[in-house]
C-alpha positions in Angstrom: 166.1 47.8 -175.1 168.4 47.6 -171.9 168.4 50.5 -169.7 171.5 49.8 -167.4 173.9 52.9 -167.2 176.6 50.2 -169.8 174.4 50.1 -172.6 174.2 52.4 -175.4 171.3 53.0 -178.0 171.0 53.4 -180.7 168.3 56.3 -182.8 166.7 56.0 -185.9 169.7 57.8 -187.6 172.1 55.5 -186.7 173.6 57.6 -183.6 174.3 56.3 -179.8 173.1 57.6 -177.0 174.4 57.0 -173.7 172.4 57.3 -170.6 172.2 60.3 -168.9 175.1 60.6 -166.0 176.7 62.7 -164.1 179.7 60.6 -163.6 183.6 61.7 -164.7 184.9 61.5 -168.0 187.7 61.4 -169.9 189.2 65.1 -171.2 192.2 64.9 -173.7 193.7 67.7 -172.4 194.2 67.3 -169.3 194.0 70.7 -167.9 191.0 71.7 -169.3 188.4 72.0 -166.5 184.9 70.6 -167.8 181.5 72.0 -167.9 179.2 69.2 -167.2 176.3 72.3 -166.6 172.8 70.4 -167.4 174.1 66.8 -167.2 175.0 67.2 -163.9 171.9 66.4 -161.8 173.4 67.9 -158.8 169.8 69.4 -156.8 172.3 72.1 -154.9 174.7 74.1 -155.9 177.6 72.8 -156.7 179.8 72.1 -153.4 183.5 73.7 -155.2 182.1 77.3 -156.1 178.3 77.6 -155.0 177.6 77.4 -158.2 173.7 76.6 -159.0 175.8 75.0 -162.2 178.1 72.1 -162.0 182.2 72.6 -162.9 183.2 69.6 -161.6 185.9 67.9 -162.8 187.0 64.1 -162.0 189.1 63.1 -158.4 192.9 62.9 -157.9 193.7 66.6 -160.5 195.7 67.3 -163.1 199.4 67.1 -164.3 200.4 68.5 -166.5 202.3 66.2 -169.5 205.7 65.8 -169.2 206.0 66.6 -173.0 203.8 68.3 -175.7 204.3 67.0 -179.2 203.7 70.2 -181.4 201.2 68.6 -184.4 200.1 69.9 -188.3 198.0 69.4 -190.4 198.6 66.3 -192.6 201.1 64.1 -190.1 200.5 60.6 -189.1 200.6 59.8 -185.5 201.4 56.5 -184.0 198.2 55.1 -182.8 195.0 53.6 -184.3 196.3 52.0 -187.5 198.0 55.4 -188.0 195.9 58.7 -187.8 195.5 61.7 -189.8 196.0 64.6 -188.2 193.6 67.7 -190.5 193.9 71.2 -189.5 190.6 72.5 -188.9 190.6 76.4 -188.0 187.8 78.2 -187.2 186.5 76.8 -184.0 189.9 78.5 -183.4 192.8 78.8 -185.2 194.6 75.7 -184.0 191.9 73.3 -184.1 192.2 70.4 -185.4 190.8 66.3 -186.1 192.4 63.1 -186.7 191.7 61.0 -188.7 191.5 57.3 -188.8 190.7 55.4 -191.8 192.1 52.3 -191.0 189.2 51.9 -189.4 186.3 54.3 -190.8 186.8 56.3 -187.4 186.8 60.2 -187.1 186.9 62.3 -184.3 186.0 66.5 -185.5 187.5 68.0 -181.5 185.0 71.0 -182.0 184.7 72.3 -185.4 181.3 70.2 -186.2 178.8 69.3 -183.9 175.8 67.1 -182.7 172.6 69.5 -181.8 171.2 69.3 -178.4 168.0 69.8 -180.1 167.9 66.8 -182.4 171.0 64.9 -182.7 171.4 66.1 -185.9 175.3 67.4 -187.6 176.1 70.8 -186.8 179.0 73.5 -187.7 180.8 74.1 -184.2 179.5 76.8 -182.0 181.8 79.8 -180.3 183.5 80.0 -183.3 186.3 82.6 -183.4 186.5 82.9 -187.3 183.2 82.2 -189.1 185.0 81.4 -192.9 187.0 79.1 -191.0 185.1 77.4 -189.8 182.7 76.3 -192.6 185.5 76.3 -194.8 186.9 73.7 -192.4 183.7 71.9 -192.3 183.7 71.8 -196.0 186.7 70.1 -195.8 186.1 67.0 -193.0 182.3 66.3 -195.4 185.4 65.4 -198.7 186.6 62.8 -195.6 185.6 58.6 -196.2 184.5 58.1 -192.7 181.8 55.5 -191.2 181.7 57.2 -187.6 182.1 60.8 -186.8 182.8 61.3 -183.2 182.1 65.4 -182.5 184.1 67.2 -179.3 179.8 68.2 -177.6 177.1 65.5 -178.6 176.1 62.2 -179.2 178.7 60.1 -182.5 177.1 59.2 -185.6 178.1 55.4 -186.2 177.0 54.8 -189.7 177.3 56.7 -192.7 179.0 59.6 -191.2 180.3 61.1 -194.2 176.7 61.0 -195.5 175.5 62.6 -192.3 178.6 65.4 -192.6 178.1 66.3 -196.0 173.9 66.3 -196.2 174.9 69.1 -192.8 177.5 71.0 -195.2 175.3 71.4 -197.8 172.7 72.5 -195.5 174.9 75.3 -194.2 176.6 76.5 -197.5 179.4 74.5 -197.1 179.8 73.3 -200.0 180.2 74.1 -203.5 
């Protein structure tokens, strides 16, 4: 297995493992300031905040988009062969997931995560309404996805629907 910075390793369970890097990442909401936290390899306090926990944003600053379009569950967006918007309240009231049915790819946002301990699929944390979050987790587990990408943690790159269903059963989220 290559250990170059651009390689991706795969674990036995089919989860992609990317080399750890404190470099910039893509953030879907351009004005959100990401926290790199433990991923930041700096051995000194952050030069901007003085905090030991480095919170950096990509250089160049952020511009708000010229237009914001609200979406609702059931809407189909014009990319990825038709991205289905799935309303998944619980983490926040307006949380959504996106399913690309023609590609078998599910983007769960913060509704689902991969455990930092073992990489297992788990209910997302810090939910404003746990009951609704569990219900949303169950509905995501009912979708047919080969790949699942999470707001936090490594993606599941094979048999994602099976992994989501197993995790939902473990959380008591399915009947």
